[in-house]
FIBA-89613 format. One record per residue: residue in three letters; x, y, z of N, C-alpha, C, O, CB in turn. Coordinates in steps of 0.02 Angstrom, whole numbers. Glycine has a CB too. Example, Ala and Ser with C-alpha at 12.3 -4.5 7.8 and 13.67 -1.06 7.14 Angstrom:
<recs>
+------+--------+---------+--------+---------+----------+--------+--------+---------+--------+--------+---------+--------+---------+----------+--------+
| type | n.east | n.north |   n.up | ca.east | ca.north |  ca.up | c.east | c.north |   c.up | o.east | o.north |   o.up | cb.east | cb.north |  cb.up |
+------+--------+---------+--------+---------+----------+--------+--------+---------+--------+--------+---------+--------+---------+----------+--------+
|  ALA |    660 |    -284 |    390 |     615 |     -225 |    390 |    660 |    -165 |    390 |    712 |    -166 |    423 |     565 |     -224 |    452 |
|  SER |    642 |    -112 |    354 |     684 |      -53 |    357 |    645 |       2 |    394 |    670 |      57 |    402 |     704 |      -30 |    286 |
+------+--------+---------+--------+---------+----------+--------+--------+---------+--------+--------+---------+--------+---------+----------+--------+
</recs>
This chain:
<recs>
+------+--------+---------+--------+---------+----------+--------+--------+---------+--------+--------+---------+--------+---------+----------+--------+
| type | n.east | n.north |   n.up | ca.east | ca.north |  ca.up | c.east | c.north |   c.up | o.east | o.north |   o.up | cb.east | cb.north |  cb.up |
+------+--------+---------+--------+---------+----------+--------+--------+---------+--------+--------+---------+--------+---------+----------+--------+
|  MET |   3340 |    4117 |   4327 |    3306 |     4072 |   4373 |   3241 |    4048 |   4340 |   3205 |    4088 |   4309 |    3291 |     4108 |   4441 |
|  PRO |   3225 |    3984 |   4347 |    3163 |     3957 |   4318 |   3101 |    3990 |   4347 |   3100 |    4012 |   4404 |    3160 |     3882 |   4328 |
|  LYS |   3050 |    3994 |   4306 |    2985 |     4021 |   4328 |   2933 |    3967 |   4326 |   2933 |    3924 |   4282 |    2964 |     4082 |   4284 |
|  VAL |   2888 |    3970 |   4375 |    2830 |     3925 |   4378 |   2768 |    3969 |   4379 |   2766 |    4018 |   4416 |    2834 |     3877 |   4440 |
|  THR |   2718 |    3951 |   4340 |    2654 |     3986 |   4340 |   2604 |    3942 |   4377 |   2592 |    3885 |   4358 |    2630 |     4003 |   4268 |
|  TYR |   2575 |    3970 |   4429 |    2522 |     3937 |   4468 |   2456 |    3970 |   4447 |   2451 |    4031 |   4447 |    2534 |     3943 |   4547 |
|  ILE |   2407 |    3930 |   4429 |    2342 |     3957 |   4410 |   2290 |    3931 |   4459 |   2277 |    3871 |   4464 |    2324 |     3936 |   4336 |
|  GLU |   2261 |    3978 |   4496 |    2209 |     3961 |   4545 |   2146 |    3936 |   4509 |   2139 |    3946 |   4449 |    2193 |     4022 |   4590 |
|  SER |   2102 |    3906 |   4546 |    2040 |     3880 |   4517 |   1997 |    3936 |   4489 |   1955 |    3924 |   4445 |    2000 |     3842 |   4570 |
|  ASN |   2007 |    3998 |   4512 |    1970 |     4056 |   4485 |   2006 |    4088 |   4427 |   1987 |    4142 |   4404 |    1958 |     4107 |   4541 |
|  GLN |   2060 |    4055 |   4403 |    2100 |     4076 |   4345 |   2151 |    4132 |   4361 |   2184 |    4156 |   4315 |    2055 |     4099 |   4291 |
|  THR |   2157 |    4152 |   4424 |    2209 |     4201 |   4442 |   2277 |    4168 |   4434 |   2289 |    4114 |   4459 |    2198 |     4227 |   4515 |
|  GLU |   2322 |    4203 |   4399 |    2389 |     4176 |   4386 |   2441 |    4209 |   4431 |   2438 |    4269 |   4444 |    2407 |     4184 |   4313 |
|  HIS |   2489 |    4168 |   4453 |    2546 |     4192 |   4492 |   2608 |    4163 |   4459 |   2615 |    4103 |   4454 |    2540 |     4171 |   4568 |
|  VAL |   2653 |    4207 |   4437 |    2716 |     4184 |   4408 |   2771 |    4196 |   4460 |   2779 |    4252 |   4485 |    2732 |     4222 |   4341 |
|  VAL |   2807 |    4143 |   4476 |    2857 |     4146 |   4530 |   2923 |    4121 |   4504 |   2927 |    4069 |   4470 |    2833 |     4104 |   4591 |
|  GLU |   2977 |    4157 |   4520 |    3044 |     4132 |   4506 |   3063 |    4084 |   4561 |   3054 |    4099 |   4620 |    3096 |     4191 |   4500 |
|  VAL |   3088 |    4026 |   4542 |    3102 |     3973 |   4590 |   3175 |    3950 |   4582 |   3198 |    3935 |   4527 |    3053 |     3913 |   4580 |
|  GLU |   3209 |    3947 |   4638 |    3277 |     3922 |   4639 |   3277 |    3848 |   4619 |   3237 |    3810 |   4645 |    3310 |     3931 |   4709 |
|  PRO |   3321 |    3827 |   4573 |    3325 |     3756 |   4556 |   3335 |    3713 |   4618 |   3373 |    3731 |   4663 |    3382 |     3744 |   4506 |
|  GLY |   3300 |    3657 |   4620 |    3303 |     3612 |   4676 |   3248 |    3621 |   4727 |   3238 |    3578 |   4770 |    3369 |     3619 |   4710 |
|  VAL |   3212 |    3676 |   4724 |    3157 |     3690 |   4769 |   3094 |    3658 |   4739 |   3083 |    3661 |   4679 |    3147 |     3768 |   4780 |
|  SER |   3053 |    3628 |   4781 |    2992 |     3596 |   4756 |   2940 |    3649 |   4736 |   2940 |    3705 |   4761 |    2962 |     3549 |   4809 |
|  VAL |   2897 |    3628 |   4691 |    2841 |     3671 |   4669 |   2798 |    3689 |   4730 |   2773 |    3745 |   4734 |    2798 |     3635 |   4615 |
|  MET |   2790 |    3643 |   4777 |    2752 |     3656 |   4838 |   2785 |    3709 |   4881 |   2752 |    3757 |   4902 |    2744 |     3591 |   4878 |
|  LEU |   2850 |    3700 |   4895 |    2884 |     3747 |   4939 |   2885 |    3817 |   4909 |   2878 |    3867 |   4945 |    2954 |     3723 |   4954 |
|  ALA |   2895 |    3822 |   4845 |    2895 |     3887 |   4812 |   2827 |    3921 |   4819 |   2823 |    3982 |   4830 |    2913 |     3880 |   4737 |
|  ALA |   2773 |    3882 |   4815 |    2706 |     3910 |   4823 |   2696 |    3935 |   4894 |   2671 |    3990 |   4905 |    2652 |     3858 |   4806 |
|  VAL |   2716 |    3895 |   4942 |    2708 |     3914 |   5013 |   2750 |    3977 |   5028 |   2725 |    4024 |   5059 |    2729 |     3856 |   5059 |
|  GLU |   2812 |    3977 |   5007 |    2856 |     4034 |   5021 |   2833 |    4099 |   4987 |   2850 |    4153 |   5010 |    2927 |     4018 |   4998 |
|  ASN |   2794 |    4092 |   4934 |    2770 |     4151 |   4898 |   2697 |    4166 |   4910 |   2668 |    4209 |   4876 |    2781 |     4142 |   4824 |
|  GLY |   2667 |    4133 |   4959 |    2598 |     4148 |   4978 |   2547 |    4132 |   4925 |   2495 |    4166 |   4920 |    2592 |     4219 |   4997 |
|  ILE |   2560 |    4082 |   4884 |    2512 |     4064 |   4831 |   2453 |    4027 |   4864 |   2463 |    3975 |   4894 |    2546 |     4019 |   4776 |
|  PRO |   2392 |    4054 |   4857 |    2335 |     4018 |   4885 |   2319 |    3956 |   4844 |   2326 |    3956 |   4783 |    2273 |     4064 |   4887 |
|  GLY |   2297 |    3904 |   4879 |    2277 |     3844 |   4844 |   2321 |    3783 |   4856 |   2302 |    3727 |   4839 |    2274 |     3857 |   4772 |
|  ILE |   2379 |    3794 |   4886 |    2421 |     3739 |   4907 |   2430 |    3745 |   4982 |   2462 |    3792 |   5006 |    2492 |     3739 |   4869 |
|  ASP |   2400 |    3698 |   5019 |    2401 |     3702 |   5092 |   2465 |    3672 |   5121 |   2493 |    3700 |   5168 |    2341 |     3666 |   5121 |
|  ALA |   2488 |    3617 |   5094 |    2550 |     3585 |   5116 |   2551 |    3571 |   5191 |   2599 |    3588 |   5226 |    2610 |     3629 |   5098 |
|  ASP |   2498 |    3541 |   5215 |    2491 |     3528 |   5287 |   2549 |    3488 |   5316 |   2567 |    3498 |   5374 |    2427 |     3492 |   5300 |
|  CYS |   2577 |    3442 |   5278 |    2631 |     3399 |   5305 |   2700 |    3428 |   5291 |   2750 |    3398 |   5310 |    2626 |     3329 |   5275 |
|  GLY |   2703 |    3485 |   5258 |    2767 |     3517 |   5245 |   2810 |    3483 |   5193 |   2870 |    3497 |   5188 |    2806 |     3520 |   5308 |
|  GLY |   2781 |    3441 |   5153 |    2818 |     3409 |   5099 |   2839 |    3339 |   5112 |   2881 |    3311 |   5076 |    2877 |     3450 |   5083 |
|  ALA |   2812 |    3308 |   5164 |    2831 |     3240 |   5183 |   2791 |    3187 |   5144 |   2799 |    3127 |   5157 |    2822 |     3229 |   5258 |
|  MET |   2750 |    3208 |   5097 |    2707 |     3163 |   5058 |   2662 |    3121 |   5103 |   2655 |    3061 |   5094 |    2749 |     3118 |   5014 |
|  ALA |   2632 |    3155 |   5153 |    2590 |     3120 |   5201 |   2519 |    3149 |   5205 |   2480 |    3127 |   5247 |    2621 |     3123 |   5269 |
|  CYS |   2502 |    3197 |   5161 |    2436 |     3227 |   5170 |   2398 |    3241 |   5105 |   2337 |    3245 |   5106 |    2443 |     3290 |   5207 |
|  ALA |   2431 |    3248 |   5050 |    2400 |     3261 |   4984 |   2368 |    3330 |   4979 |   2326 |    3341 |   4935 |    2349 |     3209 |   4970 |
|  THR |   2386 |    3377 |   5024 |    2358 |     3445 |   5020 |   2400 |    3492 |   4979 |   2394 |    3553 |   4984 |    2349 |     3473 |   5090 |
|  CYS |   2444 |    3464 |   4938 |    2482 |     3505 |   4890 |   2466 |    3481 |   4819 |   2506 |    3491 |   4772 |    2558 |     3500 |   4904 |
|  HIS |   2408 |    3451 |   4812 |    2385 |     3425 |   4747 |   2383 |    3481 |   4695 |   2362 |    3537 |   4710 |    2315 |     3392 |   4753 |
|  CYS |   2406 |    3465 |   4636 |    2402 |     3512 |   4580 |   2391 |    3473 |   4516 |   2399 |    3412 |   4514 |    2465 |     3557 |   4575 |
|  TYR |   2373 |    3509 |   4464 |    2366 |     3480 |   4398 |   2421 |    3509 |   4354 |   2422 |    3569 |   4342 |    2295 |     3493 |   4368 |
|  VAL |   2465 |    3467 |   4331 |    2518 |     3489 |   4286 |   2488 |    3501 |   4217 |   2454 |    3458 |   4190 |    2577 |     3438 |   4283 |
|  ASP |   2502 |    3560 |   4189 |    2477 |     3575 |   4123 |   2498 |    3520 |   4074 |   2556 |    3498 |   4076 |    2502 |     3644 |   4099 |
|  ASP |   2453 |    3499 |   4032 |    2465 |     3443 |   3987 |   2529 |    3451 |   3946 |   2563 |    3401 |   3931 |    2407 |     3433 |   3941 |
|  SER |   2546 |    3512 |   3927 |    2606 |     3522 |   3886 |   2670 |    3509 |   3924 |   2724 |    3505 |   3894 |    2607 |     3593 |   3860 |
|  TRP |   2666 |    3501 |   3990 |    2725 |     3488 |   4032 |   2728 |    3417 |   4059 |   2778 |    3399 |   4090 |    2726 |     3536 |   4090 |
|  LEU |   2678 |    3377 |   4047 |    2675 |     3310 |   4077 |   2735 |    3267 |   4060 |   2759 |    3229 |   4102 |    2613 |     3275 |   4055 |
|  ASP |   2760 |    3271 |   3998 |    2816 |     3229 |   3979 |   2883 |    3255 |   4003 |   2935 |    3223 |   3993 |    2818 |     3222 |   3904 |
|  ARG |   2883 |    3314 |   4036 |    2946 |     3343 |   4060 |   2955 |    3339 |   4136 |   3010 |    3349 |   4161 |    2950 |     3415 |   4039 |
|  VAL |   2901 |    3324 |   4172 |    2908 |     3316 |   4244 |   2922 |    3242 |   4259 |   2899 |    3199 |   4222 |    2843 |     3341 |   4283 |
|  PRO |   2958 |    3228 |   4312 |    2971 |     3158 |   4329 |   2906 |    3121 |   4340 |   2857 |    3150 |   4363 |    3016 |     3152 |   4392 |
|  GLU |   2905 |    3056 |   4324 |    2846 |     3015 |   4334 |   2832 |    3005 |   4408 |   2878 |    3012 |   4450 |    2854 |     2947 |   4298 |
|  THR |   2771 |    2990 |   4424 |    2753 |     2975 |   4493 |   2784 |    2908 |   4513 |   2790 |    2863 |   4472 |    2676 |     2974 |   4503 |
|  ASP |   2801 |    2903 |   4576 |    2823 |     2838 |   4601 |   2763 |    2807 |   4638 |   2710 |    2837 |   4642 |    2885 |     2844 |   4649 |
|  ILE |   2772 |    2748 |   4663 |    2715 |     2711 |   4693 |   2687 |    2747 |   4754 |   2627 |    2747 |   4765 |    2737 |     2641 |   4713 |
|  MET |   2730 |    2778 |   4794 |    2706 |     2813 |   4854 |   2664 |    2874 |   4836 |   2611 |    2886 |   4865 |    2766 |     2835 |   4898 |
|  GLU |   2687 |    2913 |   4787 |    2648 |     2971 |   4765 |   2582 |    2948 |   4735 |   2530 |    2978 |   4747 |    2688 |     3013 |   4715 |
|  ASP |   2584 |    2895 |   4696 |    2523 |     2869 |   4666 |   2472 |    2850 |   4719 |   2412 |    2864 |   4712 |    2539 |     2808 |   4622 |
|  LEU |   2495 |    2818 |   4773 |    2450 |     2800 |   4828 |   2422 |    2862 |   4862 |   2362 |    2864 |   4878 |    2487 |     2757 |   4879 |
|  MET |   2463 |    2912 |   4874 |    2440 |     2974 |   4907 |   2390 |    3012 |   4862 |   2345 |    3045 |   4887 |    2499 |     3019 |   4925 |
|  LEU |   2399 |    3008 |   4797 |    2353 |     3042 |   4752 |   2282 |    3013 |   4756 |   2234 |    3046 |   4737 |    2378 |     3037 |   4679 |
|  ASP |   2277 |    2953 |   4781 |    2210 |     2924 |   4793 |   2174 |    2960 |   4850 |   2113 |    2951 |   4859 |    2215 |     2850 |   4808 |
|  CYS |   2210 |    3000 |   4889 |    2181 |     3035 |   4947 |   2164 |    3108 |   4934 |   2143 |    3143 |   4980 |    2229 |     3030 |   5005 |
|  VAL |   2174 |    3132 |   4874 |    2162 |     3203 |   4861 |   2088 |    3220 |   4869 |   2045 |    3178 |   4856 |    2186 |     3223 |   4791 |
|  ALA |   2074 |    3282 |   4890 |    2005 |     3304 |   4901 |   1970 |    3319 |   4836 |   1911 |    3305 |   4829 |    2004 |     3365 |   4947 |
|  ALA |   2005 |    3349 |   4789 |    1976 |     3367 |   4725 |   1981 |    3306 |   4678 |   2013 |    3256 |   4694 |    2012 |     3429 |   4694 |
|  GLU |   1951 |    3312 |   4621 |    1953 |     3258 |   4573 |   2025 |    3242 |   4552 |   2064 |    3286 |   4536 |    1911 |     3275 |   4512 |
|  ARG |   2041 |    3177 |   4553 |    2106 |     3155 |   4528 |   2102 |    3145 |   4453 |   2058 |    3110 |   4429 |    2129 |     3090 |   4565 |
|  ASN |   2147 |    3176 |   4417 |    2150 |     3170 |   4344 |   2216 |    3138 |   4324 |   2260 |    3127 |   4366 |    2141 |     3238 |   4310 |
|  ALA |   2224 |    3124 |   4260 |    2286 |     3095 |   4235 |   2345 |    3142 |   4246 |   2402 |    3118 |   4250 |    2279 |     3080 |   4160 |
|  ASN |   2333 |    3207 |   4251 |    2387 |     3255 |   4262 |   2394 |    3277 |   4335 |   2428 |    3326 |   4349 |    2376 |     3316 |   4218 |
|  SER |   2361 |    3241 |   4380 |    2366 |     3257 |   4452 |   2435 |    3239 |   4478 |   2462 |    3186 |   4462 |    2311 |     3220 |   4492 |
|  ARG |   2462 |    3284 |   4518 |    2527 |     3272 |   4550 |   2526 |    3303 |   4619 |   2486 |    3347 |   4634 |    2585 |     3300 |   4508 |
|  LEU |   2571 |    3279 |   4662 |    2584 |     3312 |   4725 |   2641 |    3361 |   4711 |   2695 |    3340 |   4690 |    2602 |     3261 |   4784 |
|  SER |   2630 |    3424 |   4723 |    2680 |     3474 |   4705 |   2744 |    3468 |   4747 |   2796 |    3495 |   4729 |    2652 |     3544 |   4713 |
|  CYS |   2740 |    3433 |   4804 |    2800 |     3423 |   4845 |   2848 |    3374 |   4811 |   2906 |    3369 |   4831 |    2780 |     3397 |   4914 |
|  GLN |   2824 |    3338 |   4761 |    2865 |     3288 |   4728 |   2894 |    3311 |   4662 |   2926 |    3273 |   4625 |    2825 |     3226 |   4717 |
|  ILE |   2884 |    3374 |   4646 |    2911 |     3403 |   4584 |   2962 |    3456 |   4604 |   2945 |    3510 |   4627 |    2855 |     3433 |   4539 |
|  ASP |   3025 |    3440 |   4593 |    3079 |     3489 |   4606 |   3090 |    3529 |   4542 |   3097 |    3501 |   4488 |    3144 |     3453 |   4629 |
|  VAL |   3093 |    3594 |   4551 |    3104 |     3639 |   4494 |   3176 |    3632 |   4471 |   3223 |    3628 |   4511 |    3087 |     3712 |   4513 |
|  SER |   3185 |    3632 |   4406 |    3251 |     3631 |   4375 |   3250 |    3681 |   4317 |   3197 |    3706 |   4298 |    3270 |     3559 |   4350 |
|  ASN |   3308 |    3694 |   4289 |    3310 |     3739 |   4231 |   3269 |    3711 |   4173 |   3241 |    3750 |   4134 |    3383 |     3749 |   4208 |
|  GLU |   3265 |    3645 |   4168 |    3225 |     3613 |   4115 |   3150 |    3625 |   4125 |   3111 |    3619 |   4078 |    3239 |     3538 |   4113 |
|  LEU |   3130 |    3643 |   4186 |    3059 |     3656 |   4199 |   3042 |    3730 |   4199 |   2989 |    3750 |   4222 |    3039 |     3625 |   4266 |
|  ASP |   3087 |    3771 |   4172 |    3074 |     3843 |   4167 |   3011 |    3853 |   4125 |   3008 |    3833 |   4067 |    3134 |     3881 |   4136 |
|  GLY |   2961 |    3885 |   4155 |    2897 |     3897 |   4120 |   2842 |    3849 |   4140 |   2786 |    3853 |   4114 |    2907 |     3894 |   4046 |
|  LEU |   2858 |    3802 |   4185 |    2808 |     3753 |   4207 |   2743 |    3787 |   4228 |   2744 |    3840 |   4260 |    2836 |     3712 |   4266 |
|  VAL |   2688 |    3757 |   4209 |    2621 |     3783 |   4226 |   2585 |    3729 |   4266 |   2578 |    3672 |   4244 |    2581 |     3803 |   4163 |
|  VAL |   2561 |    3748 |   4326 |    2520 |     3703 |   4366 |   2455 |    3738 |   4384 |   2454 |    3798 |   4398 |    2558 |     3680 |   4429 |
|  ARG |   2402 |    3700 |   4383 |    2336 |     3725 |   4402 |   2318 |    3697 |   4470 |   2334 |    3640 |   4486 |    2282 |     3707 |   4348 |
|  LEU |   2285 |    3738 |   4510 |    2269 |     3719 |   4578 |   2195 |    3702 |   4585 |   2153 |    3736 |   4556 |    2288 |     3775 |   4627 |
|  PRO |   2180 |    3650 |   4622 |    2110 |     3631 |   4631 |   2072 |    3682 |   4673 |   2103 |    3723 |   4708 |    2104 |     3561 |   4663 |
|  GLU |   2007 |    3679 |   4671 |    1966 |     3726 |   4710 |   1977 |    3718 |   4784 |   1974 |    3766 |   4822 |    1894 |     3716 |   4693 |
|  SER |   1989 |    3655 |   4806 |    1998 |     3642 |   4877 |   2049 |    3586 |   4887 |   2056 |    3542 |   4845 |    1931 |     3624 |   4910 |
|  GLN |   2084 |    3589 |   4943 |    2130 |     3537 |   4962 |   2101 |    3495 |   5019 |   2131 |    3445 |   5039 |    2198 |     3566 |   4983 |
|  HIS |   2043 |    3515 |   5045 |    2013 |     3479 |   5102 |   1943 |    3456 |   5085 |   1909 |    3426 |   5127 |    2012 |     3523 |   5165 |
+------+--------+---------+--------+---------+----------+--------+--------+---------+--------+--------+---------+--------+---------+----------+--------+
</recs>
């Protein structure tokens, strides 16, 4: 099963095994990872699942679409080139080892 590493803003790491097809957001919520609030439950309506995809993984995650790009303008923390909504990244075997960093705040 693929693993995703979540790194909190205080550098605490959480490595989670994720069933393929499950979003990075849902895996965080189901495993109690602090730093992803997911207020809208993955409907891409709140931007509280903002994360920073580690630069070494940027070319392996699907590109943002126009709706995600618009929602990323609403994030509470600084938006960077590697900012993503974790609800829009579905884990696959190809993403085994994915590393995402979490902002200090989602609100």
